[in-house]
N, C-alpha and C positions, 0 to 999 in steps of 0.2 A: 620373350624368347621365341624363335621360329619353331613351331611344332615339329617341324621335318629336321630341326637340327638339334636334337636332343643330345643330352650330355652321355659320353662315352666315357665308362669308368676306367677304360685302358688309356684314353689319352690325357696327356698333360697339356698338349695345345692342339685346337681345331680352329681353322678358319675356313671361311668359303666365301668365294666370289667377293673378295676383298678389292675394293677401288680407292685409290687416294689420288685426288686432282688438286694441284696447287694452282691458284689463279694466277692467269696472267693473259697474254694476248700473241699466241693463243694461250689457253689453258695447257699446263703439263700433267700429263697422266703417268704418274710415278709407279703406281701399282695398277694393274689391270685386270681383275678378276681373279684373284689368285686363290688358289685352294691349296691348303697345306694341313697335314695331320703330325704330330709328332708324339709317338707313344712314350708312357711311364717307363722311366729306368733305361732310356736310350741316349746316346750322345748323337744328336742329329746336325749335319752339316748343311748350311747355308751360301752358295756359291754363284758367284755370278760376274759378268764383266762390268765395268764402269757404268754408273747410269742404269743399271737392271732393276734397281728397287729394293736391293737387299738392306740396307741401312733404313729406310722408308718402312720395311716390312718389319722388319725387328722392334722400331720404335713403337709401331702400333701395338705389336704384342705387349711389349713392355708398358703400356699404358702411357707413353711418352706423346703420343699423337692421336687423333681420332681419325678413323677411316671414313672418307666419304660416303662408302655403302658396303654393306658384306656383314656377314657375324663373324664373331671371334670368340672363343672360349678357350679359358686358362683355368685348367682344373674343374671344368664345367661351369664357370662362373663368366659372365661376360661385363668386360668394362662399360659402366656408367649403368648398371644393373643396381646400383645400391651396396654393391658388394666388393668395391674397390679396395677397400682398407684391408679384407679378407685376403685378398689378390697378391697385395704388396707385401703382406707376412710371409707369403709362400714363395716368394722370388727374389733371387739376386742379380744385380744388374752391373756389368763392367762393360764402360762404352769404351768406344775406340780409343778415346783420349781422356784420362780420368786425371784431375788436376786436384791435387791435396795439398795442404797448407804445410810449406816449409818450415813454419815456426812450433809444429808439433812432433813430438816423438812417434816412433812407430807405435809404440804401445798406447797412446794418448790417441793415434789415429784410429785404431782397433777399436778402443773402448768408447770413443766418439760415434762411430758407426754403429756399434752394438746398441746404444742408446735410443736410437730410431724405432727399436722393434720391442714389442712386449715379451718376446721370448727369442732367445738365441743362445750362441757361444760364449763363452768365456774368453776375453779377449787373448789370452794365454793360449788357449786350445787354437784358436783363430791363426795365429802365427804359428804355431806348431804346425798346421797344416799345409803352410806355405813355405815352410823351412825357413822363418824370419825369427826364431827365437833370440840369436846372439845379436840380432839387431835390434831388440825390442826398445833400447833406452838411445839409439841413435836419433838425430833429427832427420826428417823426411829428406831434407835438403842434401844430405850426405849419401843418400842411396844411390847406387848405380840404375840405369836403365832398368834392368832385369829385377833388381829388388824392388823397383819401384811399381814395376808392374805385377808383381806377385803381390804387394801390398795391396794394390788396386783390387785384385781376386780376392785377397782377403776382407777388402770392405764388404764385397758381394757377397761373401760367406757368412757375414756378421750376425745376420737373423737367422743362420741354420736352416737354409731355403731348402725348398724340395725341386724347385727349377731355377737352373742358374742360365743367364744370358751373358754370353760373351763375344762382344764383336771385336773382331782383330787382336784376339789377347796377346798373340806372340810378335806382332809386326815389330821390326826393327831389333829384336833379341838375339844375342848372339847363340849360337847352338846349343851351349849347355842350359843357360837360362831357358830356351824353349823346351828342353827336356822335362827341366824341374817343373814347368808349368803343365807340360803333359804329364806327368804323375799326378799331381793336383787333380786335374780333370779325372784322369782314369779312377782315382779313388774316390771322387764325387759319384762317378757313375756306378761306380762297384758296389756303393752303399743302397743302390737301387733307386738312385736319383735321376733326374733329367738335366741334359746340358742342350742349348742350342747355341751354335757356335758358328760365326762366319770367319773364313781365315783366306789368306792369298797365297798359301804354301799347300800345293797339292799332297805332299808327301804328309804333310799334317791330317789333311781330312782324310786319306787312306788309312792311316795309323789309328787316328782317334775315332771317326765316325763310324757309328753302326749303319747308319742311312744318311744318304745325300741327295737333297734337292737342287738342283741346278736352274737358275732363275735368269730370265733373258727379257728385257723389254716389259717387266712388270709381272710375269706369269711364271710358273712351273714348266720347264720344258722336257726336263727328264728326272727321274726319281728312282732310287734304289740303293742296293747295298754298293759299296766300291766295286766289288767282283763283279756284282750284276751289271754295273753300269759299263765295265770294260768288257764284259761278253758281248753286250749288245753293240759294241763298236764293229763286231764281226771279224777281228783280227787277233790273234794272239803275241804278235811280233810287231817290230819297228824296224824299218832299215832307214838309217842317214847316210847320205853321202854328198860330196861335193866332186865336180867334174872340172878338169884344166880348161873346157873350152865349152861354149853353150851347145846343147845338144838340139838334135833337129825335132819338130814338133811330131807328137805321138810316140817318141821313141821306145817307150813303155810298153806299145801294144802286143808286142809278143811275149811279155813275162808274166807268165801264168799267176794267179793267186793274188795281185794286187787289189786291194779293196778301197784305198783312197791313195792318192798324190796331192802334195801340196810342195810349194817352195819357201823356204824361210830364210831370209839373210844370204841367199846365194846356196843353200844345201837343199837338197830335192831329201823329202820324208815319205817315207810310204809303210802303209800299213798293210801287212801281209798276212796269211791265215797259216801257211806253213812255210816257215822259213828255210827248211831244207830243201824246199821246192822253187822258191822263189828267188832265194839268194843266187845259185848256181845260174839260174836262167837270165838273171839280171848282168851277172858278170858276163856270161857268154855274148848277150847282146851288145855291152858296152864295146866288148872287144872287135864285135863284127861292125861296129859303126866307127873304130877307132878312136874313141873316147876313152881318154887318161883320168883315173881316178884319182883325187889329190886327198881324200880320206873317205872312210868307211865305218859304220858303227854299226851294230845291230843290239837291239834291247827288247826286254817285254813291253808290249802296250802297257800304259799306264792311265791314270784318271785325267793327267793333263792332255792325253790324247783323245779321250773323250771328249773333253771340254772345248778344245778348239775344233775337233769335228763337228761340235752342236751350234757353237758361236762364231768360229771363226777368228778366235783370238784367244791369246793366253790369257790366264786369270792374272798374272801381273803386269799388264800392259797398262802402264799410267798409275794414279792413284786410287786409293780406295774410294767405294762409292757406296 
């Protein structure tokens, strides 16, 4: 172990200068010197656009891939240092897509995954935690999408882990199923355990995560609590509007307090520091230019606005990466 990378008793995950290069012509550098620390007892979100290196980073932390270079610690132990089995006993992993045997019942599936660990939860307790007790004797093939996803999380909980990795745990679920999984995640975190989650839902990240790292091009480009990240945007409000005709270039020059301006699908999106100052000035400016509004919406700035400002893309553009 690198002496300068000594174990931190308050950290569940620490990685420094992680690089992952895949062979090719030219080689693909999926992770480029990534630094990250996840504290014990927090729910930590890893967000990034397609190809940002999120899944590769998760798989390195889970021990499913080796880093090309860099240091990784899970509860003070490094993968490949002779303590791999001890690390695996303390983590639970739910991948983006978990394929379970349709020929087993829910109870049998929970029991199978419990058998992989020296210690763990009774299968009945595992199913209780994800509210699947009533489905214990049902075939996996008969479960709904939300029930299958909760069973996948139950399998990750089978060893009673201290650290839970969840890669896109609620993608494709209906709102009720999503909220049921949120409660499972909150309950795990409230026990003082640690969660590392990737998600394509910004509202999910804002509600669940104590801290968030935004990853792009294989490196962390911003880190903080959801509130801190939104504050760094420099604007508390967003004004979205559409016009009946194309405006002249620079038409917002006389509108005070505009921090940023972008156009999305024909709609103008402004981030502003003081809505009560910018909104009346915007309306007056449009009136002076004889530009008619076809729609106007104001709202508080969100984590989605931070993400677009940093990466130039929405999180849900395209498929998971």
